[in-house]
Backbone atoms as SQL, in Angstrom:
CREATE TABLE atoms (id INTEGER PRIMARY KEY, chain TEXT, resi INTEGER, resn TEXT, atom TEXT, x REAL, y REAL, z REAL);
INSERT INTO atoms VALUES
  (1, 'A', 1, 'ASP', 'N', -22.747, 0.086, 6.937),
  (2, 'A', 1, 'ASP', 'CA', -21.843, 1.081, 7.482),
  (3, 'A', 1, 'ASP', 'C', -20.399, 0.597, 7.268),
  (4, 'A', 2, 'PHE', 'N', -19.653, 1.360, 6.521),
  (5, 'A', 2, 'PHE', 'CA', -18.261, 1.002, 6.217),
  (6, 'A', 2, 'PHE', 'C', -17.420, 0.913, 7.492),
  (7, 'A', 3, 'TYR', 'N', -17.725, 1.772, 8.457),
  (8, 'A', 3, 'TYR', 'CA', -16.928, 1.814, 9.685),
  (9, 'A', 3, 'TYR', 'C', -17.121, 0.550, 10.517),
  (10, 'A', 4, 'LEU', 'N', -18.333, 0.035, 10.533),
  (11, 'A', 4, 'LEU', 'CA', -18.597, -1.208, 11.251),
  (12, 'A', 4, 'LEU', 'C', -17.889, -2.372, 10.556),
  (13, 'A', 5, 'LEU', 'N', -17.946, -2.411, 9.235),
  (14, 'A', 5, 'LEU', 'CA', -17.250, -3.458, 8.486),
  (15, 'A', 5, 'LEU', 'C', -15.751, -3.404, 8.766),
  (16, 'A', 6, 'ARG', 'N', -15.170, -2.219, 8.736),
  (17, 'A', 6, 'ARG', 'CA', -13.728, -2.082, 8.982),
  (18, 'A', 6, 'ARG', 'C', -13.368, -2.563, 10.383),
  (19, 'A', 7, 'LYS', 'N', -14.194, -2.210, 11.356),
  (20, 'A', 7, 'LYS', 'CA', -13.956, -2.623, 12.742),
  (21, 'A', 7, 'LYS', 'C', -13.964, -4.151, 12.858),
  (22, 'A', 8, 'ILE', 'N', -14.923, -4.795, 12.201),
  (23, 'A', 8, 'ILE', 'CA', -15.025, -6.256, 12.228),
  (24, 'A', 8, 'ILE', 'C', -13.818, -6.899, 11.541),
  (25, 'A', 9, 'LEU', 'N', -13.419, -6.349, 10.403),
  (26, 'A', 9, 'LEU', 'CA', -12.254, -6.901, 9.699),
  (27, 'A', 9, 'LEU', 'C', -10.980, -6.743, 10.525),
  (28, 'A', 10, 'LEU', 'N', -10.815, -5.597, 11.172),
  (29, 'A', 10, 'LEU', 'CA', -9.641, -5.388, 12.030),
  (30, 'A', 10, 'LEU', 'C', -9.609, -6.400, 13.175),
  (31, 'A', 11, 'LYS', 'N', -10.768, -6.663, 13.737),
  (32, 'A', 11, 'LYS', 'CA', -10.853, -7.586, 14.869),
  (33, 'A', 11, 'LYS', 'C', -10.590, -9.029, 14.439),
  (34, 'A', 12, 'ASN', 'N', -11.129, -9.423, 13.293),
  (35, 'A', 12, 'ASN', 'CA', -11.030, -10.811, 12.864),
  (36, 'A', 12, 'ASN', 'C', -9.792, -11.133, 12.036),
  (37, 'A', 13, 'PHE', 'N', -9.135, -10.106, 11.535),
  (38, 'A', 13, 'PHE', 'CA', -7.920, -10.299, 10.740),
  (39, 'A', 13, 'PHE', 'C', -6.825, -9.356, 11.255),
  (40, 'A', 14, 'PRO', 'N', -6.350, -9.584, 12.474),
  (41, 'A', 14, 'PRO', 'CA', -5.400, -8.644, 13.078),
  (42, 'A', 14, 'PRO', 'C', -4.048, -8.559, 12.361),
  (43, 'A', 15, 'TYR', 'N', -3.709, -9.563, 11.563),
  (44, 'A', 15, 'TYR', 'CA', -2.413, -9.556, 10.892),
  (45, 'A', 15, 'TYR', 'C', -2.500, -9.130, 9.433),
  (46, 'A', 16, 'HIS', 'N', -3.630, -8.583, 9.042),
  (47, 'A', 16, 'HIS', 'CA', -3.819, -8.086, 7.685),
  (48, 'A', 16, 'HIS', 'C', -4.005, -6.570, 7.723),
  (49, 'A', 17, 'ILE', 'N', -3.611, -5.928, 6.668),
  (50, 'A', 17, 'ILE', 'CA', -3.783, -4.473, 6.581),
  (51, 'A', 17, 'ILE', 'C', -5.179, -4.182, 6.044),
  (52, 'A', 18, 'VAL', 'N', -5.962, -3.496, 6.856),
  (53, 'A', 18, 'VAL', 'CA', -7.301, -3.074, 6.443),
  (54, 'A', 18, 'VAL', 'C', -7.173, -1.614, 6.009),
  (55, 'A', 19, 'PRO', 'N', -7.582, -1.308, 4.775),
  (56, 'A', 19, 'PRO', 'CA', -7.435, 0.067, 4.284),
  (57, 'A', 19, 'PRO', 'C', -8.159, 1.079, 5.186),
  (58, 'A', 20, 'PRO', 'N', -7.632, 2.291, 5.263),
  (59, 'A', 20, 'PRO', 'CA', -8.275, 3.321, 6.091),
  (60, 'A', 20, 'PRO', 'C', -9.549, 3.849, 5.432),
  (61, 'A', 21, 'LEU', 'N', -10.356, 4.494, 6.242),
  (62, 'A', 21, 'LEU', 'CA', -11.575, 5.146, 5.752),
  (63, 'A', 21, 'LEU', 'C', -11.487, 6.638, 6.035),
  (64, 'A', 22, 'PRO', 'N', -12.133, 7.448, 5.219),
  (65, 'A', 22, 'PRO', 'CA', -12.125, 8.890, 5.480),
  (66, 'A', 22, 'PRO', 'C', -12.977, 9.218, 6.697),
  (67, 'A', 23, 'ALA', 'N', -12.634, 10.298, 7.360),
  (68, 'A', 23, 'ALA', 'CA', -13.395, 10.738, 8.523),
  (69, 'A', 23, 'ALA', 'C', -14.751, 11.284, 8.087),
  (70, 'A', 24, 'LYS', 'N', -15.752, 11.057, 8.931),
  (71, 'A', 24, 'LYS', 'CA', -17.077, 11.606, 8.658),
  (72, 'A', 24, 'LYS', 'C', -17.081, 13.071, 9.054),
  (73, 'A', 25, 'LYS', 'N', -17.757, 13.881, 8.249),
  (74, 'A', 25, 'LYS', 'CA', -17.881, 15.300, 8.550),
  (75, 'A', 25, 'LYS', 'C', -19.351, 15.664, 8.563),
  (76, 'A', 26, 'LYS', 'N', -19.707, 16.605, 9.431),
  (77, 'A', 26, 'LYS', 'CA', -21.109, 17.011, 9.529),
  (78, 'A', 26, 'LYS', 'C', -21.551, 17.779, 8.298),
  (79, 'A', 27, 'LYS', 'N', -20.752, 18.732, 7.897),
  (80, 'A', 27, 'LYS', 'CA', -21.107, 19.546, 6.741),
  (81, 'A', 27, 'LYS', 'C', -20.148, 19.199, 5.607),
  (82, 'A', 28, 'GLU', 'N', -20.703, 18.630, 4.559),
  (83, 'A', 28, 'GLU', 'CA', -19.852, 18.216, 3.451),
  (84, 'A', 28, 'GLU', 'C', -20.179, 19.003, 2.192),
  (85, 'A', 29, 'THR', 'N', -19.149, 19.524, 1.590),
  (86, 'A', 29, 'THR', 'CA', -19.299, 20.206, 0.311),
  (87, 'A', 29, 'THR', 'C', -19.271, 19.156, -0.798),
  (88, 'A', 30, 'GLU', 'N', -19.569, 19.567, -1.993),
  (89, 'A', 30, 'GLU', 'CA', -19.535, 18.631, -3.115),
  (90, 'A', 30, 'GLU', 'C', -18.121, 18.091, -3.318),
  (91, 'A', 31, 'LYS', 'N', -17.137, 18.956, -3.122),
  (92, 'A', 31, 'LYS', 'CA', -15.738, 18.532, -3.253),
  (93, 'A', 31, 'LYS', 'C', -15.401, 17.476, -2.199),
  (94, 'A', 32, 'ALA', 'N', -15.866, 17.684, -0.977),
  (95, 'A', 32, 'ALA', 'CA', -15.605, 16.735, 0.107),
  (96, 'A', 32, 'ALA', 'C', -16.306, 15.404, -0.153),
  (97, 'A', 33, 'ILE', 'N', -17.488, 15.465, -0.729),
  (98, 'A', 33, 'ILE', 'CA', -18.225, 14.248, -1.046),
  (99, 'A', 33, 'ILE', 'C', -17.486, 13.445, -2.112),
  (100, 'A', 34, 'LYS', 'N', -16.975, 14.120, -3.130),
  (101, 'A', 34, 'LYS', 'CA', -16.203, 13.443, -4.189),
  (102, 'A', 34, 'LYS', 'C', -14.951, 12.788, -3.603),
  (103, 'A', 35, 'LYS', 'N', -14.284, 13.506, -2.702),
  (104, 'A', 35, 'LYS', 'CA', -13.078, 12.975, -2.068),
  (105, 'A', 35, 'LYS', 'C', -13.414, 11.751, -1.214),
  (106, 'A', 36, 'ARG', 'N', -14.497, 11.837, -0.474),
  (107, 'A', 36, 'ARG', 'CA', -14.941, 10.714, 0.358),
  (108, 'A', 36, 'ARG', 'C', -15.295, 9.505, -0.518),
  (109, 'A', 37, 'GLU', 'N', -15.957, 9.756, -1.620),
  (110, 'A', 37, 'GLU', 'CA', -16.303, 8.688, -2.555),
  (111, 'A', 37, 'GLU', 'C', -15.041, 7.994, -3.086),
  (112, 'A', 38, 'LYS', 'N', -14.031, 8.788, -3.383),
  (113, 'A', 38, 'LYS', 'CA', -12.753, 8.257, -3.867),
  (114, 'A', 38, 'LYS', 'C', -12.121, 7.337, -2.809),
  (115, 'A', 39, 'TYR', 'N', -12.127, 7.776, -1.547),
  (116, 'A', 39, 'TYR', 'CA', -11.533, 6.977, -0.477),
  (117, 'A', 39, 'TYR', 'C', -12.346, 5.716, -0.184),
  (118, 'A', 40, 'LEU', 'N', -13.665, 5.803, -0.281),
  (119, 'A', 40, 'LEU', 'CA', -14.494, 4.620, -0.071),
  (120, 'A', 40, 'LEU', 'C', -14.259, 3.597, -1.185),
  (121, 'A', 41, 'THR', 'N', -14.050, 4.094, -2.401),
  (122, 'A', 41, 'THR', 'CA', -13.729, 3.213, -3.523),
  (123, 'A', 41, 'THR', 'C', -12.385, 2.534, -3.295),
  (124, 'A', 42, 'ARG', 'N', -11.412, 3.278, -2.809),
  (125, 'A', 42, 'ARG', 'CA', -10.093, 2.695, -2.495),
  (126, 'A', 42, 'ARG', 'C', -10.219, 1.634, -1.408),
  (127, 'A', 43, 'PHE', 'N', -11.049, 1.917, -0.417),
  (128, 'A', 43, 'PHE', 'CA', -11.273, 0.963, 0.671),
  (129, 'A', 43, 'PHE', 'C', -11.821, -0.348, 0.111),
  (130, 'A', 44, 'MET', 'N', -12.869, -0.270, -0.696),
  (131, 'A', 44, 'MET', 'CA', -13.482, -1.474, -1.246),
  (132, 'A', 44, 'MET', 'C', -12.530, -2.203, -2.202),
  (133, 'A', 45, 'SER', 'N', -11.751, -1.462, -2.966),
  (134, 'A', 45, 'SER', 'CA', -10.773, -2.081, -3.863),
  (135, 'A', 45, 'SER', 'C', -9.709, -2.832, -3.066),
  (136, 'A', 46, 'GLY', 'N', -9.262, -2.226, -1.983),
  (137, 'A', 46, 'GLY', 'CA', -8.273, -2.874, -1.119),
  (138, 'A', 46, 'GLY', 'C', -8.820, -4.145, -0.486),
  (139, 'A', 47, 'ILE', 'N', -10.069, -4.107, -0.076),
  (140, 'A', 47, 'ILE', 'CA', -10.712, -5.290, 0.497),
  (141, 'A', 47, 'ILE', 'C', -10.831, -6.388, -0.561),
  (142, 'A', 48, 'ALA', 'N', -11.189, -5.999, -1.771),
  (143, 'A', 48, 'ALA', 'CA', -11.400, -6.960, -2.857),
  (144, 'A', 48, 'ALA', 'C', -10.107, -7.645, -3.300),
  (145, 'A', 49, 'ARG', 'N', -8.956, -7.028, -3.046),
  (146, 'A', 49, 'ARG', 'CA', -7.676, -7.621, -3.448),
  (147, 'A', 49, 'ARG', 'C', -7.186, -8.704, -2.485),
  (148, 'A', 50, 'CYS', 'N', -7.719, -8.742, -1.302),
  (149, 'A', 50, 'CYS', 'CA', -7.253, -9.690, -0.281),
  (150, 'A', 50, 'CYS', 'C', -8.138, -10.947, -0.280),
  (151, 'A', 51, 'GLU', 'N', -7.535, -12.094, -0.500),
  (152, 'A', 51, 'GLU', 'CA', -8.287, -13.358, -0.562),
  (153, 'A', 51, 'GLU', 'C', -9.005, -13.662, 0.753),
  (154, 'A', 52, 'GLN', 'N', -8.361, -13.386, 1.879),
  (155, 'A', 52, 'GLN', 'CA', -8.983, -13.663, 3.169),
  (156, 'A', 52, 'GLN', 'C', -10.209, -12.777, 3.395),
  (157, 'A', 53, 'PHE', 'N', -10.114, -11.522, 3.018),
  (158, 'A', 53, 'PHE', 'CA', -11.255, -10.623, 3.172),
  (159, 'A', 53, 'PHE', 'C', -12.395, -11.039, 2.243),
  (160, 'A', 54, 'LYS', 'N', -12.046, -11.375, 1.000),
  (161, 'A', 54, 'LYS', 'CA', -13.085, -11.732, 0.025),
  (162, 'A', 54, 'LYS', 'C', -13.883, -12.957, 0.459),
  (163, 'A', 55, 'SER', 'N', -13.229, -13.875, 1.147),
  (164, 'A', 55, 'SER', 'CA', -13.919, -15.086, 1.582),
  (165, 'A', 55, 'SER', 'C', -14.493, -14.958, 2.996),
  (166, 'A', 56, 'SER', 'N', -14.362, -13.803, 3.594),
  (167, 'A', 56, 'SER', 'CA', -14.868, -13.582, 4.948),
  (168, 'A', 56, 'SER', 'C', -16.394, -13.601, 4.969),
  (169, 'A', 57, 'PRO', 'N', -16.986, -14.380, 5.859),
  (170, 'A', 57, 'PRO', 'CA', -18.446, -14.386, 5.952),
  (171, 'A', 57, 'PRO', 'C', -19.000, -13.016, 6.356),
  (172, 'A', 58, 'PHE', 'N', -18.192, -12.231, 7.055),
  (173, 'A', 58, 'PHE', 'CA', -18.644, -10.895, 7.456),
  (174, 'A', 58, 'PHE', 'C', -18.796, -9.981, 6.245),
  (175, 'A', 59, 'LEU', 'N', -17.821, -10.027, 5.351),
  (176, 'A', 59, 'LEU', 'CA', -17.908, -9.202, 4.141),
  (177, 'A', 59, 'LEU', 'C', -19.077, -9.646, 3.274),
  (178, 'A', 60, 'ILE', 'N', -19.241, -10.938, 3.139),
  (179, 'A', 60, 'ILE', 'CA', -20.333, -11.465, 2.318),
  (180, 'A', 60, 'ILE', 'C', -21.679, -11.029, 2.887),
  (181, 'A', 61, 'GLU', 'N', -21.843, -11.149, 4.187),
  (182, 'A', 61, 'GLU', 'CA', -23.102, -10.718, 4.816),
  (183, 'A', 61, 'GLU', 'C', -23.294, -9.212, 4.706),
  (184, 'A', 62, 'TRP', 'N', -22.222, -8.457, 4.852),
  (185, 'A', 62, 'TRP', 'CA', -22.300, -6.999, 4.745),
  (186, 'A', 62, 'TRP', 'C', -22.762, -6.594, 3.349),
  (187, 'A', 63, 'LEU', 'N', -22.258, -7.278, 2.340),
  (188, 'A', 63, 'LEU', 'CA', -22.647, -6.977, 0.965),
  (189, 'A', 63, 'LEU', 'C', -24.094, -7.394, 0.680),
  (190, 'A', 64, 'LYS', 'N', -24.544, -8.456, 1.300),
  (191, 'A', 64, 'LYS', 'CA', -25.893, -8.952, 1.049),
  (192, 'A', 64, 'LYS', 'C', -26.972, -8.163, 1.789),
  (193, 'A', 65, 'ASN', 'N', -26.658, -7.644, 2.967),
  (194, 'A', 65, 'ASN', 'CA', -27.661, -6.993, 3.806),
  (195, 'A', 65, 'ASN', 'C', -27.767, -5.499, 3.546),
  (196, 'A', 66, 'ASP', 'N', -29.000, -5.052, 3.360),
  (197, 'A', 66, 'ASP', 'CA', -29.262, -3.618, 3.242),
  (198, 'A', 66, 'ASP', 'C', -29.483, -2.991, 4.615),
  (199, 'A', 67, 'ASP', 'N', -29.911, -3.798, 5.556),
  (200, 'A', 67, 'ASP', 'CA', -30.264, -3.300, 6.881),
  (201, 'A', 67, 'ASP', 'C', -29.105, -3.521, 7.853),
  (202, 'A', 68, 'ILE', 'N', -28.636, -2.453, 8.454),
  (203, 'A', 68, 'ILE', 'CA', -27.508, -2.537, 9.382),
  (204, 'A', 68, 'ILE', 'C', -27.849, -3.397, 10.595),
  (205, 'A', 69, 'LYS', 'N', -29.104, -3.412, 10.997),
  (206, 'A', 69, 'LYS', 'CA', -29.510, -4.217, 12.155),
  (207, 'A', 69, 'LYS', 'C', -29.375, -5.709, 11.860),
  (208, 'A', 70, 'ASP', 'N', -29.679, -6.118, 10.637),
  (209, 'A', 70, 'ASP', 'CA', -29.497, -7.518, 10.257),
  (210, 'A', 70, 'ASP', 'C', -28.019, -7.892, 10.299),
  (211, 'A', 71, 'PHE', 'N', -27.165, -6.992, 9.843),
  (212, 'A', 71, 'PHE', 'CA', -25.733, -7.248, 9.862),
  (213, 'A', 71, 'PHE', 'C', -25.225, -7.340, 11.304),
  (214, 'A', 72, 'GLN', 'N', -25.725, -6.497, 12.164),
  (215, 'A', 72, 'GLN', 'CA', -25.318, -6.541, 13.570),
  (216, 'A', 72, 'GLN', 'C', -25.741, -7.857, 14.236),
  (217, 'A', 73, 'LYS', 'N', -26.876, -8.404, 13.816),
  (218, 'A', 73, 'LYS', 'CA', -27.310, -9.705, 14.337),
  (219, 'A', 73, 'LYS', 'C', -26.328, -10.798, 13.901),
  (220, 'A', 74, 'VAL', 'N', -25.848, -10.732, 12.679),
  (221, 'A', 74, 'VAL', 'CA', -24.865, -11.698, 12.180),
  (222, 'A', 74, 'VAL', 'C', -23.588, -11.624, 13.014),
  (223, 'A', 75, 'ILE', 'N', -23.155, -10.407, 13.297),
  (224, 'A', 75, 'ILE', 'CA', -21.944, -10.205, 14.097),
  (225, 'A', 75, 'ILE', 'C', -22.114, -10.776, 15.498),
  (226, 'A', 76, 'LYS', 'N', -23.228, -10.479, 16.133),
  (227, 'A', 76, 'LYS', 'CA', -23.482, -10.987, 17.491),
  (228, 'A', 76, 'LYS', 'C', -23.541, -12.512, 17.512),
  (229, 'A', 77, 'ALA', 'N', -24.154, -13.102, 16.491),
  (230, 'A', 77, 'ALA', 'CA', -24.243, -14.564, 16.429),
  (231, 'A', 77, 'ALA', 'C', -22.851, -15.171, 16.257),
  (232, 'A', 78, 'ALA', 'N', -21.993, -14.528, 15.502),
  (233, 'A', 78, 'ALA', 'CA', -20.638, -15.034, 15.283),
  (234, 'A', 78, 'ALA', 'C', -19.776, -14.906, 16.528),
  (235, 'A', 79, 'GLU', 'N', -20.061, -13.943, 17.377),
  (236, 'A', 79, 'GLU', 'CA', -19.271, -13.737, 18.589),
  (237, 'A', 79, 'GLU', 'C', -19.591, -14.774, 19.655),
  (238, 'A', 80, 'LYS', 'N', -20.737, -15.435, 19.548),
  (239, 'A', 80, 'LYS', 'CA', -21.130, -16.422, 20.563),
  (240, 'A', 80, 'LYS', 'C', -20.436, -17.742, 20.367);
């Protein structure tokens, strides 16, 4: 979930600019989906340009995990 990743990055890197994400919509047209895809690509590109984000264990785990529950376990373990 991109929104969970963004929330974690904002919390752990308060002095860095985390790119915005597009709002979720219930009913999406093909045009809206293309626009959302464009913004998600911009988000990931912005994350990839920052050395601190690229080396973040949260980003690495987010990229490695397909299951959101596994990623949430990583987050909870890091908060302890």
